[in-house]
Structure formats: structure tokens, C-alpha cells
C-alpha angles and dihedrals in degrees: 000000000000096000107048144009118256090250090058093051091051092047091049091048091051092048101043116014122091104202126212119257091355135131102216095202090088090063089069088078104021140035125247118243108257118199121211109179146355139211124181107319095338130091129189128210130222090268091055096254114149122225132186105225109221093172104054097242099338094287106053096266117114093074097165096040134245131310098028101165090187090069094039092052094046089053095046093049093050092047090054089057102038125343101182148354126159112275093237079086125053131252130186104245093048091053092046094046094047091053091048094047094048089052087065093051114060111201094025124102122171133050124205113195124215133143113256141031090247089054093047091054092044089057089050090054091048090052091053091047094047093048088052087060097041097045111015106038090254092296103113097060105121119108120205121210133183130252113256094016120119124207105171152311104264119101092255096045088046085055085065094045120123093196112090099198092054087057099046115124093001100096155139089082135201109282124237098053118120132179133226129190123283126251094240109157096181093053099029113159094228098074091241130144108265090242095052109134093221095065096086094059094042090052092049093048086061088063092050092050090056092047090052094044092050093042119257090238088064099048118089106161146019121200124196138161108235087228115017106240121183089023090071110294093276112185110202124222114279096252095041103095094042089055090048089052089050089052091049093050090047092059098034092248123151115239115220119194115200105213095168091120104021097042128107100030108318096128098036097269126073089257132017093233091062090073091066110051096246134137111210127201095219130018123191127196145166133141101061093034090095096004091245095299090115136005110261137142133172138210105200123192141183118257088248092060090046094051091056086073096048114104140132113304088241089065102095093186106042100076129076101268097202137117136188111197096204091042082085095063109111093202090077099058090037090056092042094054092050088047092053091048091054093051089049098042095046093042088233094164088063090047090050093054094044098041091039093057088050093050093052090048090055094045089050085053090058090049088059090053104037118057090197090071107091099174141005116200140156148110125241114332091343113094141160132197115197114211118210139182092223126014095208097052092031089222105174122245119243118268088238089060090056090046089056093051091050090049095050089052091049090054088057089052096257120120116208131169138226143188099279128201091323102119137031090234117006104063086124107107124102111216129212128188110152118181117283087249092067116138126203088254089062093044089054091054091051093049093045090054090048092048092054092045093051092048091053100039103038109013114188 
């Protein structure tokens, strides 16, 4: 730090910065960890301590790792040429990125750029609501969301949030959002084995029950994460999303897949839904689109959805009357293009599959050793470990226990995540999302730190 001493930076942080998801009372007696730089999968704090980042920037974002000069250079060059103009006009990197992105998404057609996952989902909801007015006389305006899924932090995206603690004190919410049960195999309400082949159909039937109860002529959209992320890394049965899609088609309901976490390689395919043989109507994404090197999100639609907004220019109501100021920043698509090239050139999808299988194998080895692990689940480099008090009853561990485990790992220089203040009872899943560049050596370091932390916090 050429400008200030580390003590000055910490003092400035304490005095002026309002941090995300943080109770600042703790900083009356301790300092916040301040990070200074990153390289590959490692980050360094202001005191020079090195950490292995097993959560890709804390919220599953830095997919290709830190210090990627290819992305930095691409952004710098573009910003020298043209940094910004409102996206009601065109620019070169957005056109090139849109074409490249669509090439990874068979069946999809159009890309709407904004700057956060919350905003991307908000656009999807507005599309559903406007189609309701354009095609259905305003009747098919309800949007169904799944328990335990998370879709953003605005009031309307919180209206579609299946995590009760995230919503506390922020109501009243936008009307017309209705929940349906989660696809939680480990804690399924039917008393079935988590691997039971009938679970996919049973979970999908829960959606159909809600559509019928609300009235199919009132429901315009359904939004789901392909794999529930912050709600506990819940991988659905293989046939679940396909059955959900069939139900949506049956009742003329638009299917929105929220790929904000899973998108751009996290699960070993370009998008999480591509594991499940399903064709969505709308796909949203953010986080890994540019690996955190620039702010960008996308709402991607089929041509059919796009064409619903095409009418004569004299029609003042028929077009999508929406704008995202920073959707006009050229740094986002420039970074996203460079990010896609890295994933392709370094064959990172293959690495995610191979290294992800190794990771799950090692985590299951810990399950055999530690009775406090109730379940291990995941796909690719996206894994969850559910901590329980009793494996037979599946009684969830206290959030404080998981906090201790995370803390013990951090003491060893490994940063892991957890479901945090999302539910009243089930904040008991440890979350792992190392960068797509992870090697077995780094996986071994993560597993060794977790092993030691579990031995100290919840000995058998």
C-alpha cells in the first residue's frame, strides 16, 4: 500500500464502510479482515497472510481465479476505445459477447444486459408480467418460486425468495408471488431414501398442485435454480426439471432458470440446467459471467419470448419498456468475452468434471469418518456438506457450530462458506465452490482443513 499504512486502512474501513450481511457491533472489539490482492486461487490479506479461496470470492463468483491479466487487458483496451453508451444503442463487445453466449445455449436467442443477478431476475419477472398484459389480458401474472431458492435482494426478488430470514423486516412484498416445496432429497417429506427414483415426479407434482390451487389461468411464470445454492446446495433428482418443464408447458407457464450461481461452468457444463435435458424460456445469470472482473448480468430468452414484444413502432405499449443504466458499460461484455475464452482455451469444463468427482469422493471420505456429516452433495465444483447433531434423526446442527467450523478452516488459511442467516432452522450446510482452475492438490488442502476443523468442533 503506497498511499497508507495498514492501520490507516482498517481505521478508514471501520469509520466509513457499511459491509454486506454484517453486524458491525463486532468491530468495536475486533478488526475486519481486509484483503489486498489475489493470484490464482489464493488471496492475501492486509497483514500478508495467505488464504486458499474455496468459495470463489465469497459468493461463487471468481470462476477463473484471480490475477487473470487476459481479462484485465481486454477491459482496459475496450475502455480506452469506448467505456459507455446507453444500451438502446449498440456497441461492439456486447454484440460479440451475445453471439458467443448464445452459441453455448441451444434453443436460446436473445441477451438482455444488466449489472447484477437481482436485476437479471427482475427483468425476467417484468417480462412475465408484461406478457400477461400483452397476451392474457393481465390474468397470467403470478410467478411461482421454490422454497429454499434465492433470486436476489431487491424487494421484488425477495418476494420470490424461499429463505425466510432473508425476507424478515423487508415487507410488504410485491403481490403475485407464490411458493412451492423445495426439491430436497435428503430431507424429503415422504420418508423416502434420497436416491429413490420416484422423488423427481413427487417433487414436480408439488408444483402442479400449487398451479392448480392458484388457477392455471393466473400463473404466468415459474422460477427455479437448477441446483439450489445458498439454500443448501440441493441437487434435484435427474428427472425433476424435465417434469417441471412439462408441467409448465401443459399450463402455458414460462420457465425461468436462475443460473446466477451455476452458470458459466460451475457444475461442469456451461449451465446447470444442461445436465437435466430441459429447455427453459428464460435464463438469468451474473456472478461467473465475467468472474467478478466487471459487473454484468444477462437475462436470456428464446426467440418466441422475444417476439412477443415485437410490434409496430407506433405501439407505445408493445415493447419491453425497461432500461439498465450500467447495461451500457462496455467493460462487462469485454470481460465476459475474455472469461469465456479462458474457460474454452484451458478446457476448464473438463477440469470441473474431473476435479469435482475427486472432491466429492474426498468429502464422502470425511462423511465416513465424522458422524456430524449428515449428507454430502453437489455437482462439479459446487458441493455442500450438511452438518447434523444426529445422523439418524437428521437434527440440524446449530448455525453457531457451522460458524466455528468455518472459523477453524480460516485459521488454517482456507476460506469455506456456509448457509448463513437464511433460515430459522437449517443454516447448517457448509458450501464449497473453488475456482474452475482447482487442482487435486488444492482440493486436498481444503479437505485437510475441513477434516481438522470437524475433529476440533464436533469430535465423534
